[in-house]
C-alpha positions as CSV (number, residue, x, y, z in Angstrom):
1,M,-21.8,-7.4,9.3
2,A,-18.8,-6.4,6.9
3,T,-19.6,-2.8,6.9
4,I,-20.0,-2.6,10.7
5,L,-16.8,-4.5,11.6
6,R,-15.0,-2.3,8.7
7,D,-16.2,0.7,10.3
8,W,-15.2,-0.3,13.6
9,S,-11.9,-1.4,12.6
10,Y,-10.9,2.2,11.3
11,R,-12.6,3.9,14.1
12,Y,-10.7,2.0,16.8
13,Q,-7.2,1.9,16.3
14,W,-6.6,-1.3,18.8
15,L,-9.1,-3.4,16.7
16,Y,-7.3,-2.3,13.5
17,D,-4.0,-3.1,15.1
18,G,-5.1,-6.6,16.1
19,I,-6.7,-7.4,13.0
20,S,-3.5,-6.4,11.1
21,R,-1.2,-8.5,13.3
22,L,-3.5,-11.2,12.9
23,A,-3.7,-11.2,9.2
24,A,0.1,-10.9,9.1
25,L,0.9,-13.9,10.7
26,S,0.9,-15.8,7.3
27,V,4.2,-13.9,6.4
28,G,5.8,-14.1,9.8
29,G,4.5,-10.9,11.6
30,E,3.2,-7.6,10.9
31,G,6.8,-6.0,10.8
32,R,7.6,-8.4,8.0
33,F,4.5,-7.7,6.3
34,R,4.9,-3.9,6.3
35,Q,8.3,-4.4,4.8
36,L,7.9,-6.9,2.1
37,A,7.7,-4.1,-0.5
38,L,10.6,-2.5,0.9
39,Q,13.1,-5.7,0.3
40,N,16.1,-5.3,-1.9
41,L,15.1,-1.6,-2.3
42,T,17.7,1.0,-2.3
43,I,16.7,3.9,0.0
44,N,19.5,6.6,1.1
45,S,18.9,9.3,3.6
46,D,18.3,11.9,0.8
47,T,15.9,9.6,-1.2
48,K,12.6,11.4,-1.4
49,V,10.1,9.0,-0.7
50,L,6.3,8.9,-0.6
51,D,4.2,6.6,1.6
52,L,1.0,6.8,-0.4
53,C,-2.3,6.0,1.7
54,C,-0.1,5.7,4.7
55,G,-2.9,5.3,7.1
56,S,-1.6,5.7,10.8
57,G,2.0,5.3,9.8
58,Q,2.5,1.6,9.8
59,T,4.9,1.1,7.1
60,T,6.0,4.9,7.4
61,Q,8.0,4.1,10.6
62,F,10.4,1.8,8.8
63,L,10.8,4.1,6.0
64,V,11.9,7.0,8.1
65,K,14.7,4.3,9.3
66,Y,16.5,4.7,5.9
67,S,15.4,8.2,4.4
68,Q,15.1,11.8,6.2
69,N,12.7,12.9,3.4
70,V,9.6,10.6,3.9
71,T,6.2,12.2,3.0
72,G,3.0,10.5,4.2
73,L,-0.3,11.0,2.1
74,D,-3.8,9.8,3.3
75,A,-7.1,11.2,2.6
76,S,-8.4,10.6,6.1
77,S,-7.7,13.2,8.8
78,L,-8.0,10.8,11.5
79,S,-5.5,8.6,10.2
80,L,-2.9,11.3,9.7
81,T,-3.6,12.6,13.2
82,R,-2.5,9.3,14.1
83,A,0.4,9.0,12.0
84,K,1.7,12.2,13.3
85,Q,1.8,10.9,16.8
86,N,3.2,7.5,15.9
87,V,5.8,8.8,13.2
88,P,6.5,12.5,13.9
89,Q,9.8,12.2,11.7
90,A,7.9,12.3,8.5
91,D,5.8,15.2,6.8
92,Y,2.3,14.4,6.1
93,V,-0.2,15.6,3.5
94,E,-4.1,15.0,3.5
95,A,-5.2,14.6,0.0
96,F,-6.7,11.9,-2.3
97,A,-4.3,9.5,-4.1
98,E,-5.9,10.3,-7.5
99,D,-5.1,13.9,-7.2
100,M,-1.9,14.6,-5.4
101,P,-0.6,18.1,-4.8
102,F,3.0,17.4,-5.7
103,A,4.9,18.6,-8.8
104,D,6.0,16.2,-11.7
105,G,8.9,14.0,-10.9
106,E,9.0,15.1,-7.3
107,F,9.9,11.6,-5.7
108,D,12.3,8.9,-5.9
109,V,10.3,6.0,-4.4
110,V,6.7,5.7,-4.0
111,H,5.4,2.9,-1.7
112,T,1.9,1.7,-1.0
113,S,0.7,-1.1,1.6
114,A,-2.6,-2.9,1.2
115,A,-4.5,0.1,-0.1
116,L,-5.2,-0.4,-3.8
117,H,-7.8,-2.9,-3.0
118,E,-10.0,-0.2,-1.7
119,M,-10.3,1.5,-5.0
120,E,-12.7,1.2,-7.7
121,P,-11.1,0.3,-11.0
122,E,-11.4,3.7,-12.8
123,Q,-10.0,5.3,-9.6
124,L,-7.2,2.8,-9.4
125,Q,-6.2,3.8,-12.9
126,K,-6.2,7.5,-12.2
127,I,-3.9,6.8,-9.0
128,L,-1.3,4.8,-10.9
129,K,-1.2,7.6,-13.5
130,E,-0.5,10.2,-10.8
131,V,2.3,7.9,-9.2
132,Y,3.8,8.0,-12.3
133,R,3.7,11.5,-12.6
134,V,5.0,12.4,-9.4
135,L,8.0,10.0,-9.9
136,R,11.4,11.1,-11.4
137,P,12.3,9.1,-14.5
138,G,13.9,6.0,-13.2
139,G,12.0,6.3,-9.9
140,V,10.6,3.1,-8.3
141,F,6.8,2.3,-7.3
142,T,6.6,-0.6,-4.9
143,L,3.6,-1.7,-3.7
144,V,2.1,-4.8,-1.6
145,D,-1.6,-6.1,-1.7
146,F,-4.0,-8.8,-2.2
147,H,-3.8,-11.6,-4.8
148,Q,-5.8,-14.7,-5.8
149,P,-4.2,-17.5,-3.9
150,T,-2.3,-20.1,-5.7
151,N,-2.5,-22.5,-2.8
152,P,-6.0,-23.6,-2.2
153,L,-5.4,-23.7,1.4
154,F,-5.4,-20.3,1.6
155,V,-8.5,-19.5,-0.2
156,P,-10.9,-20.1,2.8
157,G,-8.8,-17.5,5.4
158,L,-8.7,-15.0,2.6
159,W,-12.4,-15.1,1.5
160,L,-13.4,-15.0,5.3
161,F,-11.3,-12.0,5.9
162,F,-12.9,-10.4,2.9
163,W,-16.3,-11.0,4.0
164,L,-15.7,-9.6,7.4
165,F,-13.8,-6.7,6.6
166,E,-13.8,-5.8,3.1
167,T,-16.0,-4.4,0.3
168,E,-16.5,-5.5,-3.4
169,T,-13.4,-3.6,-4.5
170,A,-10.9,-6.1,-2.8
171,W,-12.9,-8.8,-4.7
172,K,-12.5,-6.9,-8.1
173,L,-8.7,-6.5,-7.3
174,L,-8.3,-10.5,-7.2
175,R,-9.7,-10.4,-10.6
176,T,-7.2,-7.6,-11.8
177,D,-3.8,-7.9,-13.1
178,L,-2.0,-5.2,-11.3
179,G,1.4,-5.7,-13.5
180,E,-0.2,-5.3,-16.4
181,L,-2.1,-2.0,-15.3
182,L,1.3,-0.8,-14.3
183,R,2.6,-1.7,-17.8
184,E,-0.2,0.0,-19.5
185,T,0.5,3.4,-17.3
186,G,4.1,3.2,-18.6
187,F,6.0,1.4,-15.9
188,Q,8.7,-1.3,-16.6
189,V,7.6,-4.3,-14.3
190,D,8.9,-7.5,-13.1
191,E,6.9,-10.5,-12.3
192,P,5.2,-10.1,-8.9
193,R,6.8,-11.8,-5.9
194,L,3.9,-14.0,-4.0
195,Y,3.7,-14.7,-0.4
196,A,1.3,-16.5,2.1
197,G,0.2,-19.1,-0.5
198,G,0.0,-16.3,-3.2
199,S,-2.6,-14.4,-1.2
200,L,-0.2,-11.4,-1.2
201,Q,1.6,-9.9,-4.0
202,V,4.5,-7.4,-4.1
203,I,5.0,-5.5,-7.5
204,R,7.6,-3.2,-8.3
205,G,7.5,-0.8,-11.3
206,V,10.1,1.5,-12.6
207,R,9.1,4.7,-14.5
208,E,10.8,5.0,-17.8
């Protein structure tokens, strides 16, 4: 069932949007969820921003309000078609996150929202190395993704969501210390900020 519901959620935009809105209620709505990783982040009109695994532009729509140099990258042509329609102010590139067609140090900020839990551990490590490569020295990598809840009341809801819509990689992420992975890659990392009973984490790393 999880595979069928997951497939439907990506095939039908209305279903994906509905699921996203429902899941985001725990942090005050989807608009707030999509901007969690952007809080207290300095982005100017000329800041070069990469929205990694941008999907159909759910966070890209907020990034373009701050910068005129936003690029969205995703491996799904269907998602990018939707993103171009939803947020035409950004540029878009179809590519895999672990093999990005960008020059070293090309971006000031790399952002990703609820995407890393889709990756196998080896793939995740490659992606973090690529993010480090395409960021300029002093550039910022900011992300929001799942985290093992610190409040037991949030455990049943998160597990039900995983069983219905996610795969084994999401469960693996709950057992992964993302902050430590970023440090091993070379980033300077602060302690993660936790939301929704600890079921969501925002991590920010600075390239040295």
